[in-house]
N, C-alpha and C positions, 0 to 999 in steps of 0.2 A: 270540693270541686275547684274553687277558685285558687286553692293553694297549688294545685297541679297545672293550672293554666299558665302561670308566669314562668315556671321552669321549662315547660314544653315550648312555649313561645320563644324563649331565649335560645334553646337548642335549635329550633327550626330557623331562626334568624341567622345563627352562626353557620349552620349548614348551607343556607342559601347564600350567605356572603362568600364562603369559601368556594362554592360552585361558580359564582358570578365573577370571580377574580380573573377568569380567562382560562384558555385551554392550557393544559399541561404542556411543557416544553417537548419538542420532538425528541424521540429516542435517538441517541447518537450510537454509532457503531464504535466499538472500542478501538483505540489507536493501535496500529500494528507498525512497529519500527522497521519491518522488513517489506513494507508496501508503500508505494506512491500511487495515489488514485488519480483518476482523470480530473477530479474536482480540485485537487492540490495543484496539479499542473496548470490548469486554467486560471486558478485564483492568483497565481504568481506570473502568469503570462510568459512562461518559458517557451522558447521556440525549438530547442533541440533537447533530446533525451539527456545529453551531457549536461546542459544547463540545469535541468530538473534534478538529476541525481547530485551533481555537485552542490546545487543550492539547498536542497532538502535533506539529503542523506550523504554528505561528502565522505564519511567514513567508509562507505561501500567501496570506494575506489582505492582504498589503502590495502596493501597486500600484507597479510599477517602469516606468520609461520616460517619455517625454514625451507629454503630453496634446495633442490638437488640437481645434480647435473642431468639426470634422466627426465625429471618432471620440474622444469622451472616454473615458478609461481607467477601467475597472472590471473586477474579476475576475468572470467570468460563471459561472453555475451551471446544471448539467444534472442532471436526476434521471431515470434510466432513458431516456436519449436524448431527453428533452424539455427544451427551454430554458425555464428558470423565470425567468430574469432575472440580477440580480447577486447577490452572496453575502449581501446583507441578508436573504435568505429562509432562510439556513442555520438560524437558531434555531427555525423552524417545522417542521423535519424531525427526526422521532423516530429514534433509532438502533435501535429494536426490529427493523426489517426490513432495516437497512443491512448489505450484504455487504462493500462496499469503497468507499473514497473515493480517487480519483486526481486528481492535479494535473497539468495540461498547461501548460507554460510558454508565454509569449507568442508566440514564433515558431511553435512547433508548433501552438498553438491557432489562430493566424491562418491557417495553412496548411489546417487542418481545417474551421474554421468561418467564416472571413472576418476582414477587417481590424478589425472592431469588437470582436475578442476578443484584442487585443494585450496585455492585462494578464494573460492566462491564463484557464484554465477549471478549476473544481472540478467533477468528474464523479462522481456517486453512483450506485452500482449497488445495487438492493435485491433482496430474495428473489424478487419478482415477475419480475424480469429473469432470474434464474437458472432459473425454472420455465417459460420458453418465449418470453418477449418478446425483442426484438432485443438481441444482445449489445453491449456497449460497444465503441467503437473501440479498437484496439490500437496 
């Protein structure tokens, strides 16, 4: 009986010590290179959507692909499902209400919005969308 007491005590103490070391770290969501979250925007204290995109995912603003006469390439901008134009309007959008900024690459953007979106789409969701307006495409 005494031979079993020491190993059982050791196992119990090791188990107790591992539980007492503290709570397990919070589960993190996986990094998405095509998404800028509200937390990222706030942690860097960006004031405009342009500053956030340029500072965190600057490559989104670069046009890739070959341009045609009929469909010139420009990264398009959507704000709460409304087409604003190209990304030249980003500096006019305050980050105060921005919930997320997502980038859709050329092929996916063309499939969703048409061939004139071949350079990609920057899609901004604000608090207004979260409170009842149409949700962004997934």
